[in-house]
CHARMM-style PDB file with segment names, atoms N, HN, CA, C and O in Angstrom:
ATOM      1  N   MET     1       2.783 -13.259   6.703  1.00  0.00      PROA
ATOM      2  CA  MET     1       3.595 -13.443   7.905  1.00  0.00      PROA
ATOM      3  C   MET     1       3.072 -12.539   9.015  1.00  0.00      PROA
ATOM      4  O   MET     1       2.598 -11.430   8.770  1.00  0.00      PROA
ATOM      5  N   GLU     2       3.169 -13.032  10.209  1.00  0.00      PROA
ATOM      6  HN  GLU     2       3.554 -13.933  10.409  1.00  0.00      PROA
ATOM      7  CA  GLU     2       2.763 -12.255  11.383  1.00  0.00      PROA
ATOM      8  C   GLU     2       3.699 -11.062  11.563  1.00  0.00      PROA
ATOM      9  O   GLU     2       4.883 -11.131  11.232  1.00  0.00      PROA
ATOM     10  N   HSD     3       3.155  -9.974  12.091  1.00  0.00      PROA
ATOM     11  HN  HSD     3       2.193  -9.918  12.360  1.00  0.00      PROA
ATOM     12  CA  HSD     3       3.991  -8.810  12.403  1.00  0.00      PROA
ATOM     13  C   HSD     3       3.543  -8.239  13.747  1.00  0.00      PROA
ATOM     14  O   HSD     3       2.409  -8.431  14.186  1.00  0.00      PROA
ATOM     15  N   ASP     4       4.470  -7.535  14.377  1.00  0.00      PROA
ATOM     16  HN  ASP     4       5.391  -7.379  14.020  1.00  0.00      PROA
ATOM     17  CA  ASP     4       4.225  -7.002  15.711  1.00  0.00      PROA
ATOM     18  C   ASP     4       3.743  -5.556  15.701  1.00  0.00      PROA
ATOM     19  O   ASP     4       3.097  -5.106  16.648  1.00  0.00      PROA
ATOM     20  N   ALA     5       4.058  -4.829  14.629  1.00  0.00      PROA
ATOM     21  HN  ALA     5       4.582  -5.194  13.860  1.00  0.00      PROA
ATOM     22  CA  ALA     5       3.659  -3.427  14.511  1.00  0.00      PROA
ATOM     23  C   ALA     5       3.522  -3.102  13.038  1.00  0.00      PROA
ATOM     24  O   ALA     5       4.074  -3.790  12.179  1.00  0.00      PROA
ATOM     25  N   GLU     6       2.773  -2.034  12.756  1.00  0.00      PROA
ATOM     26  HN  GLU     6       2.325  -1.475  13.453  1.00  0.00      PROA
ATOM     27  CA  GLU     6       2.577  -1.631  11.368  1.00  0.00      PROA
ATOM     28  C   GLU     6       2.780  -0.126  11.236  1.00  0.00      PROA
ATOM     29  O   GLU     6       2.416   0.650  12.120  1.00  0.00      PROA
ATOM     30  N   LEU     7       3.368   0.261  10.112  1.00  0.00      PROA
ATOM     31  HN  LEU     7       3.663  -0.370   9.394  1.00  0.00      PROA
ATOM     32  CA  LEU     7       3.579   1.668   9.799  1.00  0.00      PROA
ATOM     33  C   LEU     7       2.957   1.946   8.447  1.00  0.00      PROA
ATOM     34  O   LEU     7       3.338   1.337   7.448  1.00  0.00      PROA
ATOM     35  N   ASP     8       2.005   2.859   8.407  1.00  0.00      PROA
ATOM     36  HN  ASP     8       1.695   3.354   9.219  1.00  0.00      PROA
ATOM     37  CA  ASP     8       1.392   3.289   7.152  1.00  0.00      PROA
ATOM     38  C   ASP     8       2.136   4.528   6.670  1.00  0.00      PROA
ATOM     39  O   ASP     8       1.910   5.632   7.165  1.00  0.00      PROA
ATOM     40  N   ALA     9       3.030   4.334   5.693  1.00  0.00      PROA
ATOM     41  HN  ALA     9       3.214   3.438   5.291  1.00  0.00      PROA
ATOM     42  CA  ALA     9       3.806   5.448   5.144  1.00  0.00      PROA
ATOM     43  C   ALA     9       3.302   5.824   3.755  1.00  0.00      PROA
ATOM     44  O   ALA     9       4.035   6.428   2.971  1.00  0.00      PROA
ATOM     45  N   LEU    10       2.065   5.473   3.447  1.00  0.00      PROA
ATOM     46  HN  LEU    10       1.470   4.982   4.083  1.00  0.00      PROA
ATOM     47  CA  LEU    10       1.493   5.795   2.146  1.00  0.00      PROA
ATOM     48  C   LEU    10       1.382   7.312   1.999  1.00  0.00      PROA
ATOM     49  O   LEU    10       0.939   8.005   2.915  1.00  0.00      PROA
ATOM     50  N   GLY    11       1.787   7.810   0.844  1.00  0.00      PROA
ATOM     51  HN  GLY    11       2.146   7.247   0.100  1.00  0.00      PROA
ATOM     52  CA  GLY    11       1.732   9.238   0.580  1.00  0.00      PROA
ATOM     53  C   GLY    11       2.962  10.004   1.035  1.00  0.00      PROA
ATOM     54  O   GLY    11       3.088  11.192   0.740  1.00  0.00      PROA
ATOM     55  N   LEU    12       3.866   9.353   1.741  1.00  0.00      PROA
ATOM     56  HN  LEU    12       3.763   8.387   1.980  1.00  0.00      PROA
ATOM     57  CA  LEU    12       5.085  10.013   2.204  1.00  0.00      PROA
ATOM     58  C   LEU    12       6.205   9.799   1.200  1.00  0.00      PROA
ATOM     59  O   LEU    12       6.341   8.718   0.627  1.00  0.00      PROA
ATOM     60  N   LEU    13       7.000  10.828   0.993  1.00  0.00      PROA
ATOM     61  HN  LEU    13       6.890  11.706   1.459  1.00  0.00      PROA
ATOM     62  CA  LEU    13       8.108  10.751   0.051  1.00  0.00      PROA
ATOM     63  C   LEU    13       9.436  10.660   0.780  1.00  0.00      PROA
ATOM     64  O   LEU    13       9.549  11.022   1.951  1.00  0.00      PROA
ATOM     65  N   CYS    14      10.432  10.172   0.067  1.00  0.00      PROA
ATOM     66  HN  CYS    14      10.341   9.878  -0.884  1.00  0.00      PROA
ATOM     67  CA  CYS    14      11.799  10.002   0.563  1.00  0.00      PROA
ATOM     68  C   CYS    14      12.263  11.290   1.236  1.00  0.00      PROA
ATOM     69  O   CYS    14      12.078  12.373   0.680  1.00  0.00      PROA
ATOM     70  N   PRO    15      12.846  11.197   2.391  1.00  0.00      PROA
ATOM     71  CA  PRO    15      13.269  10.017   3.148  1.00  0.00      PROA
ATOM     72  C   PRO    15      12.297   9.611   4.251  1.00  0.00      PROA
ATOM     73  O   PRO    15      12.648   8.791   5.099  1.00  0.00      PROA
ATOM     74  N   LEU    16      11.083  10.164   4.261  1.00  0.00      PROA
ATOM     75  HN  LEU    16      10.798  10.830   3.571  1.00  0.00      PROA
ATOM     76  CA  LEU    16      10.172   9.942   5.394  1.00  0.00      PROA
ATOM     77  C   LEU    16       9.805   8.488   5.660  1.00  0.00      PROA
ATOM     78  O   LEU    16       9.766   8.106   6.830  1.00  0.00      PROA
ATOM     79  N   PRO    17       9.529   7.640   4.656  1.00  0.00      PROA
ATOM     80  CA  PRO    17       9.207   6.244   4.995  1.00  0.00      PROA
ATOM     81  C   PRO    17      10.315   5.557   5.802  1.00  0.00      PROA
ATOM     82  O   PRO    17      10.028   4.850   6.767  1.00  0.00      PROA
ATOM     83  N   VAL    18      11.567   5.761   5.414  1.00  0.00      PROA
ATOM     84  HN  VAL    18      11.800   6.336   4.629  1.00  0.00      PROA
ATOM     85  CA  VAL    18      12.678   5.133   6.124  1.00  0.00      PROA
ATOM     86  C   VAL    18      12.859   5.762   7.505  1.00  0.00      PROA
ATOM     87  O   VAL    18      13.102   5.051   8.481  1.00  0.00      PROA
ATOM     88  N   LEU    19      12.745   7.062   7.592  1.00  0.00      PROA
ATOM     89  HN  LEU    19      12.547   7.639   6.799  1.00  0.00      PROA
ATOM     90  CA  LEU    19      12.907   7.730   8.888  1.00  0.00      PROA
ATOM     91  C   LEU    19      11.832   7.287   9.881  1.00  0.00      PROA
ATOM     92  O   LEU    19      12.124   7.047  11.053  1.00  0.00      PROA
ATOM     93  N   LYS    20      10.600   7.179   9.411  1.00  0.00      PROA
ATOM     94  HN  LYS    20      10.364   7.373   8.460  1.00  0.00      PROA
ATOM     95  CA  LYS    20       9.520   6.737  10.295  1.00  0.00      PROA
ATOM     96  C   LYS    20       9.677   5.260  10.651  1.00  0.00      PROA
ATOM     97  O   LYS    20       9.358   4.863  11.772  1.00  0.00      PROA
ATOM     98  N   ALA    21      10.161   4.441   9.718  1.00  0.00      PROA
ATOM     99  HN  ALA    21      10.420   4.764   8.808  1.00  0.00      PROA
ATOM    100  CA  ALA    21      10.413   3.029  10.011  1.00  0.00      PROA
ATOM    101  C   ALA    21      11.498   2.907  11.075  1.00  0.00      PROA
ATOM    102  O   ALA    21      11.382   2.099  11.996  1.00  0.00      PROA
ATOM    103  N   ARG    22      12.540   3.701  10.948  1.00  0.00      PROA
ATOM    104  HN  ARG    22      12.635   4.358  10.199  1.00  0.00      PROA
ATOM    105  CA  ARG    22      13.620   3.667  11.935  1.00  0.00      PROA
ATOM    106  C   ARG    22      13.095   4.007  13.329  1.00  0.00      PROA
ATOM    107  O   ARG    22      13.460   3.359  14.310  1.00  0.00      PROA
ATOM    108  N   LYS    23      12.243   5.018  13.411  1.00  0.00      PROA
ATOM    109  HN  LYS    23      11.947   5.544  12.614  1.00  0.00      PROA
ATOM    110  CA  LYS    23      11.693   5.426  14.703  1.00  0.00      PROA
ATOM    111  C   LYS    23      10.801   4.333  15.287  1.00  0.00      PROA
ATOM    112  O   LYS    23      10.866   4.057  16.485  1.00  0.00      PROA
ATOM    113  N   ARG    24       9.971   3.710  14.454  1.00  0.00      PROA
ATOM    114  HN  ARG    24       9.918   3.934  13.481  1.00  0.00      PROA
ATOM    115  CA  ARG    24       9.091   2.632  14.942  1.00  0.00      PROA
ATOM    116  C   ARG    24       9.896   1.417  15.377  1.00  0.00      PROA
ATOM    117  O   ARG    24       9.550   0.770  16.365  1.00  0.00      PROA
ATOM    118  N   LEU    25      10.969   1.098  14.651  1.00  0.00      PROA
ATOM    119  HN  LEU    25      11.250   1.624  13.848  1.00  0.00      PROA
ATOM    120  CA  LEU    25      11.799  -0.047  15.015  1.00  0.00      PROA
ATOM    121  C   LEU    25      12.485   0.163  16.365  1.00  0.00      PROA
ATOM    122  O   LEU    25      12.719  -0.803  17.092  1.00  0.00      PROA
ATOM    123  N   GLN    26      12.806   1.401  16.708  1.00  0.00      PROA
ATOM    124  HN  GLN    26      12.615   2.186  16.117  1.00  0.00      PROA
ATOM    125  CA  GLN    26      13.454   1.691  17.985  1.00  0.00      PROA
ATOM    126  C   GLN    26      12.576   1.263  19.159  1.00  0.00      PROA
ATOM    127  O   GLN    26      13.084   0.889  20.216  1.00  0.00      PROA
ATOM    128  N   ALA    27      11.266   1.317  18.970  1.00  0.00      PROA
ATOM    129  HN  ALA    27      10.853   1.620  18.111  1.00  0.00      PROA
ATOM    130  CA  ALA    27      10.335   0.974  20.044  1.00  0.00      PROA
ATOM    131  C   ALA    27      10.102  -0.534  20.149  1.00  0.00      PROA
ATOM    132  O   ALA    27       9.499  -0.997  21.118  1.00  0.00      PROA
ATOM    133  N   LEU    28      10.571  -1.303  19.165  1.00  0.00      PROA
ATOM    134  HN  LEU    28      11.061  -0.927  18.379  1.00  0.00      PROA
ATOM    135  CA  LEU    28      10.352  -2.746  19.162  1.00  0.00      PROA
ATOM    136  C   LEU    28      11.525  -3.475  19.811  1.00  0.00      PROA
ATOM    137  O   LEU    28      12.638  -2.953  19.886  1.00  0.00      PROA
ATOM    138  N   ALA    29      11.255  -4.675  20.273  1.00  0.00      PROA
ATOM    139  HN  ALA    29      10.351  -5.098  20.213  1.00  0.00      PROA
ATOM    140  CA  ALA    29      12.311  -5.527  20.834  1.00  0.00      PROA
ATOM    141  C   ALA    29      13.015  -6.259  19.694  1.00  0.00      PROA
ATOM    142  O   ALA    29      12.460  -6.428  18.608  1.00  0.00      PROA
ATOM    143  N   SER    30      14.221  -6.681  19.957  1.00  0.00      PROA
ATOM    144  HN  SER    30      14.672  -6.544  20.838  1.00  0.00      PROA
ATOM    145  CA  SER    30      14.983  -7.441  18.973  1.00  0.00      PROA
ATOM    146  C   SER    30      14.190  -8.677  18.545  1.00  0.00      PROA
ATOM    147  O   SER    30      13.665  -9.410  19.383  1.00  0.00      PROA
ATOM    148  N   GLY    31      14.111  -8.899  17.226  1.00  0.00      PROA
ATOM    149  HN  GLY    31      14.537  -8.303  16.545  1.00  0.00      PROA
ATOM    150  CA  GLY    31      13.387 -10.042  16.689  1.00  0.00      PROA
ATOM    151  C   GLY    31      11.956  -9.755  16.302  1.00  0.00      PROA
ATOM    152  O   GLY    31      11.332 -10.546  15.594  1.00  0.00      PROA
ATOM    153  N   GLN    32      11.421  -8.622  16.760  1.00  0.00      PROA
ATOM    154  HN  GLN    32      11.927  -7.979  17.335  1.00  0.00      PROA
ATOM    155  CA  GLN    32      10.053  -8.282  16.381  1.00  0.00      PROA
ATOM    156  C   GLN    32      10.023  -7.770  14.940  1.00  0.00      PROA
ATOM    157  O   GLN    32      11.032  -7.309  14.406  1.00  0.00      PROA
ATOM    158  N   VAL    33       8.836  -7.863  14.323  1.00  0.00      PROA
ATOM    159  HN  VAL    33       8.017  -8.237  14.756  1.00  0.00      PROA
ATOM    160  CA  VAL    33       8.686  -7.543  12.906  1.00  0.00      PROA
ATOM    161  C   VAL    33       7.788  -6.322  12.728  1.00  0.00      PROA
ATOM    162  O   VAL    33       6.708  -6.234  13.312  1.00  0.00      PROA
ATOM    163  N   LEU    34       8.257  -5.386  11.913  1.00  0.00      PROA
ATOM    164  HN  LEU    34       9.134  -5.457  11.439  1.00  0.00      PROA
ATOM    165  CA  LEU    34       7.497  -4.196  11.546  1.00  0.00      PROA
ATOM    166  C   LEU    34       7.032  -4.345  10.107  1.00  0.00      PROA
ATOM    167  O   LEU    34       7.831  -4.628   9.214  1.00  0.00      PROA
ATOM    168  N   ARG    35       5.740  -4.155   9.886  1.00  0.00      PROA
ATOM    169  HN  ARG    35       5.091  -3.925  10.612  1.00  0.00      PROA
ATOM    170  CA  ARG    35       5.178  -4.162   8.533  1.00  0.00      PROA
ATOM    171  C   ARG    35       5.039  -2.712   8.090  1.00  0.00      PROA
ATOM    172  O   ARG    35       4.413  -1.904   8.776  1.00  0.00      PROA
ATOM    173  N   VAL    36       5.627  -2.385   6.936  1.00  0.00      PROA
ATOM    174  HN  VAL    36       6.136  -3.042   6.379  1.00  0.00      PROA
ATOM    175  CA  VAL    36       5.609  -1.019   6.420  1.00  0.00      PROA
ATOM    176  C   VAL    36       4.883  -0.998   5.085  1.00  0.00      PROA
ATOM    177  O   VAL    36       5.188  -1.786   4.190  1.00  0.00      PROA
ATOM    178  N   LEU    37       3.917  -0.091   4.957  1.00  0.00      PROA
ATOM    179  HN  LEU    37       3.669   0.549   5.685  1.00  0.00      PROA
ATOM    180  CA  LEU    37       3.226   0.146   3.697  1.00  0.00      PROA
ATOM    181  C   LEU    37       3.770   1.446   3.132  1.00  0.00      PROA
ATOM    182  O   LEU    37       3.767   2.471   3.815  1.00  0.00      PROA
ATOM    183  N   ALA    38       4.239   1.411   1.883  1.00  0.00      PROA
ATOM    184  HN  ALA    38       4.241   0.579   1.328  1.00  0.00      PROA
ATOM    185  CA  ALA    38       4.812   2.617   1.278  1.00  0.00      PROA
ATOM    186  C   ALA    38       4.515   2.641  -0.218  1.00  0.00      PROA
ATOM    187  O   ALA    38       4.472   1.600  -0.874  1.00  0.00      PROA
ATOM    188  N   ASP    39       4.311   3.844  -0.742  1.00  0.00      PROA
ATOM    189  HN  ASP    39       4.346   4.690  -0.209  1.00  0.00      PROA
ATOM    190  CA  ASP    39       4.112   3.986  -2.185  1.00  0.00      PROA
ATOM    191  C   ASP    39       5.138   4.930  -2.818  1.00  0.00      PROA
ATOM    192  O   ASP    39       5.007   5.302  -3.984  1.00  0.00      PROA
ATOM    193  N   ASP    40       6.143   5.309  -2.058  1.00  0.00      PROA
ATOM    194  HN  ASP    40       6.250   5.007  -1.110  1.00  0.00      PROA
ATOM    195  CA  ASP    40       7.230   6.140  -2.582  1.00  0.00      PROA
ATOM    196  C   ASP    40       8.097   5.286  -3.511  1.00  0.00      PROA
ATOM    197  O   ASP    40       8.596   4.244  -3.088  1.00  0.00      PROA
ATOM    198  N   PRO    41       8.287   5.704  -4.771  1.00  0.00      PROA
ATOM    199  CA  PRO    41       9.100   4.909  -5.697  1.00  0.00      PROA
ATOM    200  C   PRO    41      10.524   4.650  -5.190  1.00  0.00      PROA
ATOM    201  O   PRO    41      11.119   3.626  -5.523  1.00  0.00      PROA
ATOM    202  N   ALA    42      11.064   5.558  -4.399  1.00  0.00      PROA
ATOM    203  HN  ALA    42      10.580   6.390  -4.129  1.00  0.00      PROA
ATOM    204  CA  ALA    42      12.428   5.399  -3.886  1.00  0.00      PROA
ATOM    205  C   ALA    42      12.510   4.364  -2.766  1.00  0.00      PROA
ATOM    206  O   ALA    42      13.602   3.901  -2.438  1.00  0.00      PROA
ATOM    207  N   ALA    43      11.384   4.000  -2.181  1.00  0.00      PROA
ATOM    208  HN  ALA    43      10.497   4.377  -2.447  1.00  0.00      PROA
ATOM    209  CA  ALA    43      11.402   3.063  -1.054  1.00  0.00      PROA
ATOM    210  C   ALA    43      11.937   1.691  -1.457  1.00  0.00      PROA
ATOM    211  O   ALA    43      12.515   0.990  -0.627  1.00  0.00      PROA
ATOM    212  N   VAL    44      11.755   1.298  -2.712  1.00  0.00      PROA
ATOM    213  HN  VAL    44      11.286   1.867  -3.386  1.00  0.00      PROA
ATOM    214  CA  VAL    44      12.249  -0.019  -3.144  1.00  0.00      PROA
ATOM    215  C   VAL    44      13.774  -0.087  -3.068  1.00  0.00      PROA
ATOM    216  O   VAL    44      14.343  -1.174  -2.973  1.00  0.00      PROA
ATOM    217  N   ILE    45      14.423   1.052  -3.109  1.00  0.00      PROA
ATOM    218  HN  ILE    45      13.960   1.935  -3.187  1.00  0.00      PROA
ATOM    219  CA  ILE    45      15.881   1.122  -2.960  1.00  0.00      PROA
ATOM    220  C   ILE    45      16.239   1.446  -1.505  1.00  0.00      PROA
ATOM    221  O   ILE    45      17.159   0.859  -0.936  1.00  0.00      PROA
ATOM    222  N   ASP    46      15.500   2.382  -0.921  1.00  0.00      PROA
ATOM    223  HN  ASP    46      14.753   2.858  -1.383  1.00  0.00      PROA
ATOM    224  CA  ASP    46      15.826   2.882   0.414  1.00  0.00      PROA
ATOM    225  C   ASP    46      15.635   1.859   1.532  1.00  0.00      PROA
ATOM    226  O   ASP    46      16.477   1.762   2.424  1.00  0.00      PROA
ATOM    227  N   MET    47      14.550   1.101   1.499  1.00  0.00      PROA
ATOM    228  HN  MET    47      13.866   1.180   0.774  1.00  0.00      PROA
ATOM    229  CA  MET    47      14.283   0.138   2.592  1.00  0.00      PROA
ATOM    230  C   MET    47      15.354  -0.950   2.663  1.00  0.00      PROA
ATOM    231  O   MET    47      15.898  -1.191   3.741  1.00  0.00      PROA
ATOM    232  N   PRO    48      15.679  -1.624   1.535  1.00  0.00      PROA
ATOM    233  CA  PRO    48      16.747  -2.630   1.628  1.00  0.00      PROA
ATOM    234  C   PRO    48      18.090  -2.026   2.061  1.00  0.00      PROA
ATOM    235  O   PRO    48      18.833  -2.632   2.833  1.00  0.00      PROA
ATOM    236  N   HSD    49      18.389  -0.823   1.553  1.00  0.00      PROA
ATOM    237  HN  HSD    49      17.785  -0.330   0.926  1.00  0.00      PROA
ATOM    238  CA  HSD    49      19.648  -0.166   1.912  1.00  0.00      PROA
ATOM    239  C   HSD    49      19.669   0.161   3.406  1.00  0.00      PROA
ATOM    240  O   HSD    49      20.680  -0.064   4.072  1.00  0.00      PROA
ATOM    241  N   TYR    50      18.579   0.684   3.930  1.00  0.00      PROA
ATOM    242  HN  TYR    50      17.758   0.867   3.389  1.00  0.00      PROA
ATOM    243  CA  TYR    50      18.501   0.999   5.350  1.00  0.00      PROA
ATOM    244  C   TYR    50      18.709  -0.258   6.194  1.00  0.00      PROA
ATOM    245  O   TYR    50      19.480  -0.242   7.154  1.00  0.00      PROA
ATOM    246  N   CYS    51      18.026  -1.342   5.839  1.00  0.00      PROA
ATOM    247  HN  CYS    51      17.400  -1.356   5.059  1.00  0.00      PROA
ATOM    248  CA  CYS    51      18.162  -2.587   6.607  1.00  0.00      PROA
ATOM    249  C   CYS    51      19.603  -3.086   6.596  1.00  0.00      PROA
ATOM    250  O   CYS    51      20.127  -3.503   7.628  1.00  0.00      PROA
ATOM    251  N   ALA    52      20.237  -3.042   5.438  1.00  0.00      PROA
ATOM    252  HN  ALA    52      19.812  -2.703   4.600  1.00  0.00      PROA
ATOM    253  CA  ALA    52      21.627  -3.493   5.331  1.00  0.00      PROA
ATOM    254  C   ALA    52      22.549  -2.630   6.184  1.00  0.00      PROA
ATOM    255  O   ALA    52      23.444  -3.155   6.846  1.00  0.00      PROA
ATOM    256  N   GLU    53      22.346  -1.332   6.179  1.00  0.00      PROA
ATOM    257  HN  GLU    53      21.619  -0.905   5.642  1.00  0.00      PROA
ATOM    258  CA  GLU    53      23.190  -0.417   6.943  1.00  0.00      PROA
ATOM    259  C   GLU    53      22.958  -0.537   8.442  1.00  0.00      PROA
ATOM    260  O   GLU    53      23.903  -0.453   9.227  1.00  0.00      PROA
ATOM    261  N   ALA    54      21.693  -0.734   8.846  1.00  0.00      PROA
ATOM    262  HN  ALA    54      20.925  -0.802   8.209  1.00  0.00      PROA
ATOM    263  CA  ALA    54      21.347  -0.754  10.270  1.00  0.00      PROA
ATOM    264  C   ALA    54      21.432  -2.155  10.877  1.00  0.00      PROA
ATOM    265  O   ALA    54      21.362  -2.304  12.097  1.00  0.00      PROA
ATOM    266  N   GLY    55      21.581  -3.171  10.044  1.00  0.00      PROA
ATOM    267  HN  GLY    55      21.638  -3.050   9.053  1.00  0.00      PROA
ATOM    268  CA  GLY    55      21.693  -4.532  10.552  1.00  0.00      PROA
ATOM    269  C   GLY    55      20.373  -5.255  10.743  1.00  0.00      PROA
ATOM    270  O   GLY    55      20.346  -6.359  11.289  1.00  0.00      PROA
ATOM    271  N   HSD    56      19.276  -4.652  10.303  1.00  0.00      PROA
ATOM    272  HN  HSD    56      19.297  -3.755   9.860  1.00  0.00      PROA
ATOM    273  CA  HSD    56      17.967  -5.299  10.406  1.00  0.00      PROA
ATOM    274  C   HSD    56      17.783  -6.249   9.226  1.00  0.00      PROA
ATOM    275  O   HSD    56      18.459  -6.122   8.205  1.00  0.00      PROA
ATOM    276  N   GLU    57      16.864  -7.199   9.374  1.00  0.00      PROA
ATOM    277  HN  GLU    57      16.315  -7.302  10.204  1.00  0.00      PROA
ATOM    278  CA  GLU    57      16.602  -8.150   8.302  1.00  0.00      PROA
ATOM    279  C   GLU    57      15.390  -7.695   7.493  1.00  0.00      PROA
ATOM    280  O   GLU    57      14.319  -7.451   8.049  1.00  0.00      PROA
ATOM    281  N   LEU    58      15.566  -7.582   6.179  1.00  0.00      PROA
ATOM    282  HN  LEU    58      16.436  -7.780   5.727  1.00  0.00      PROA
ATOM    283  CA  LEU    58      14.436  -7.335   5.284  1.00  0.00      PROA
ATOM    284  C   LEU    58      13.833  -8.712   4.992  1.00  0.00      PROA
ATOM    285  O   LEU    58      14.328  -9.450   4.139  1.00  0.00      PROA
ATOM    286  N   VAL    59      12.766  -9.044   5.707  1.00  0.00      PROA
ATOM    287  HN  VAL    59      12.364  -8.445   6.399  1.00  0.00      PROA
ATOM    288  CA  VAL    59      12.158 -10.366   5.608  1.00  0.00      PROA
ATOM    289  C   VAL    59      11.510 -10.544   4.245  1.00  0.00      PROA
ATOM    290  O   VAL    59      11.681 -11.581   3.604  1.00  0.00      PROA
ATOM    291  N   SER    60      10.765  -9.532   3.799  1.00  0.00      PROA
ATOM    292  HN  SER    60      10.626  -8.690   4.320  1.00  0.00      PROA
ATOM    293  CA  SER    60      10.134  -9.595   2.486  1.00  0.00      PROA
ATOM    294  C   SER    60       9.812  -8.213   1.981  1.00  0.00      PROA
ATOM    295  O   SER    60       9.687  -7.253   2.742  1.00  0.00      PROA
ATOM    296  N   MET    61       9.679  -8.143   0.664  1.00  0.00      PROA
ATOM    297  HN  MET    61       9.779  -8.922   0.046  1.00  0.00      PROA
ATOM    298  CA  MET    61       9.315  -6.911  -0.026  1.00  0.00      PROA
ATOM    299  C   MET    61       8.378  -7.340  -1.146  1.00  0.00      PROA
ATOM    300  O   MET    61       8.815  -7.972  -2.109  1.00  0.00      PROA
ATOM    301  N   THR    62       7.088  -7.004  -1.031  1.00  0.00      PROA
ATOM    302  HN  THR    62       6.734  -6.491  -0.249  1.00  0.00      PROA
ATOM    303  CA  THR    62       6.115  -7.436  -2.020  1.00  0.00      PROA
ATOM    304  C   THR    62       5.337  -6.246  -2.564  1.00  0.00      PROA
ATOM    305  O   THR    62       5.189  -5.216  -1.905  1.00  0.00      PROA
ATOM    306  N   ASP    63       4.847  -6.420  -3.781  1.00  0.00      PROA
ATOM    307  HN  ASP    63       4.967  -7.257  -4.315  1.00  0.00      PROA
ATOM    308  CA  ASP    63       4.042  -5.377  -4.418  1.00  0.00      PROA
ATOM    309  C   ASP    63       2.567  -5.664  -4.214  1.00  0.00      PROA
ATOM    310  O   ASP    63       2.096  -6.773  -4.466  1.00  0.00      PROA
ATOM    311  N   ALA    64       1.846  -4.660  -3.758  1.00  0.00      PROA
ATOM    312  HN  ALA    64       2.228  -3.759  -3.554  1.00  0.00      PROA
ATOM    313  CA  ALA    64       0.395  -4.699  -3.756  1.00  0.00      PROA
ATOM    314  C   ALA    64      -0.039  -3.900  -4.988  1.00  0.00      PROA
ATOM    315  O   ALA    64       0.815  -3.498  -5.778  1.00  0.00      PROA
ATOM    316  N   GLU    65      -1.308  -3.665  -5.170  1.00  0.00      PROA
ATOM    317  HN  GLU    65      -2.002  -3.991  -4.528  1.00  0.00      PROA
ATOM    318  CA  GLU    65      -1.763  -2.971  -6.375  1.00  0.00      PROA
ATOM    319  C   GLU    65      -1.190  -1.568  -6.497  1.00  0.00      PROA
ATOM    320  O   GLU    65      -0.727  -1.178  -7.569  1.00  0.00      PROA
ATOM    321  N   THR    66      -1.216  -0.810  -5.414  1.00  0.00      PROA
ATOM    322  HN  THR    66      -1.592  -1.126  -4.544  1.00  0.00      PROA
ATOM    323  CA  THR    66      -0.814   0.599  -5.495  1.00  0.00      PROA
ATOM    324  C   THR    66       0.369   0.946  -4.599  1.00  0.00      PROA
ATOM    325  O   THR    66       0.766   2.108  -4.519  1.00  0.00      PROA
ATOM    326  N   HSD    67       0.935  -0.056  -3.925  1.00  0.00      PROA
ATOM    327  HN  HSD    67       0.612  -1.000  -3.990  1.00  0.00      PROA
ATOM    328  CA  HSD    67       2.015   0.223  -2.982  1.00  0.00      PROA
ATOM    329  C   HSD    67       2.857  -1.031  -2.768  1.00  0.00      PROA
ATOM    330  O   HSD    67       2.579  -2.091  -3.329  1.00  0.00      PROA
ATOM    331  N   GLN    68       3.888  -0.885  -1.947  1.00  0.00      PROA
ATOM    332  HN  GLN    68       4.114  -0.023  -1.491  1.00  0.00      PROA
ATOM    333  CA  GLN    68       4.728  -2.017  -1.567  1.00  0.00      PROA
ATOM    334  C   GLN    68       4.509  -2.310  -0.080  1.00  0.00      PROA
ATOM    335  O   GLN    68       4.144  -1.433   0.704  1.00  0.00      PROA
ATOM    336  N   VAL    69       4.745  -3.567   0.274  1.00  0.00      PROA
ATOM    337  HN  VAL    69       5.041  -4.279  -0.362  1.00  0.00      PROA
ATOM    338  CA  VAL    69       4.663  -3.996   1.669  1.00  0.00      PROA
ATOM    339  C   VAL    69       6.017  -4.572   2.051  1.00  0.00      PROA
ATOM    340  O   VAL    69       6.518  -5.494   1.407  1.00  0.00      PROA
ATOM    341  N   TYR    70       6.601  -4.018   3.103  1.00  0.00      PROA
ATOM    342  HN  TYR    70       6.193  -3.269   3.626  1.00  0.00      PROA
ATOM    343  CA  TYR    70       7.916  -4.447   3.593  1.00  0.00      PROA
ATOM    344  C   TYR    70       7.750  -5.054   4.977  1.00  0.00      PROA
ATOM    345  O   TYR    70       7.015  -4.523   5.809  1.00  0.00      PROA
ATOM    346  N   LEU    71       8.426  -6.152   5.219  1.00  0.00      PROA
ATOM    347  HN  LEU    71       9.024  -6.584   4.543  1.00  0.00      PROA
ATOM    348  CA  LEU    71       8.494  -6.725   6.550  1.00  0.00      PROA
ATOM    349  C   LEU    71       9.945  -6.639   7.019  1.00  0.00      PROA
ATOM    350  O   LEU    71      10.845  -7.222   6.413  1.00  0.00      PROA
ATOM    351  N   LEU    72      10.152  -5.900   8.109  1.00  0.00      PROA
ATOM    352  HN  LEU    72       9.421  -5.426   8.601  1.00  0.00      PROA
ATOM    353  CA  LEU    72      11.492  -5.666   8.646  1.00  0.00      PROA
ATOM    354  C   LEU    72      11.592  -6.316  10.027  1.00  0.00      PROA
ATOM    355  O   LEU    72      10.763  -6.055  10.900  1.00  0.00      PROA
ATOM    356  N   ARG    73      12.597  -7.153  10.221  1.00  0.00      PROA
ATOM    357  HN  ARG    73      13.269  -7.365   9.512  1.00  0.00      PROA
ATOM    358  CA  ARG    73      12.822  -7.766  11.538  1.00  0.00      PROA
ATOM    359  C   ARG    73      13.951  -6.999  12.229  1.00  0.00      PROA
ATOM    360  O   ARG    73      15.049  -6.864  11.690  1.00  0.00      PROA
ATOM    361  N   LYS    74      13.659  -6.504  13.425  1.00  0.00      PROA
ATOM    362  HN  LYS    74      12.766  -6.614  13.862  1.00  0.00      PROA
ATOM    363  CA  LYS    74      14.645  -5.726  14.161  1.00  0.00      PROA
ATOM    364  C   LYS    74      15.816  -6.604  14.608  1.00  0.00      PROA
ATOM    365  O   LYS    74      15.635  -7.721  15.092  1.00  0.00      PROA
ATOM    366  N   ALA    75      17.007  -6.065  14.431  1.00  0.00      PROA
ATOM    367  HN  ALA    75      17.154  -5.157  14.038  1.00  0.00      PROA
ATOM    368  CA  ALA    75      18.222  -6.780  14.818  1.00  0.00      PROA
ATOM    369  C   ALA    75      18.317  -6.894  16.330  1.00  0.00      PROA
ATOM    370  OT1 ALA    75      19.275  -7.466  16.847  1.00  0.00      PROA
TER     371      ALA     75
END
């Protein structure tokens, strides 16, 4: 899927991937998509929870070989 911005959060531990995603989403317009790369084991719980709390859409969450890829659509 196409995305408007990307955040490389590889190597960052909780809560930094979510905090950095929140900051990047603030700079995007409503409806734009942020692609987040993360390898923090807690991110699989934190990203969906953050989206639900903040009202953003978790478009997809997929596993790559060594990390996860999240697509977040700004509310």
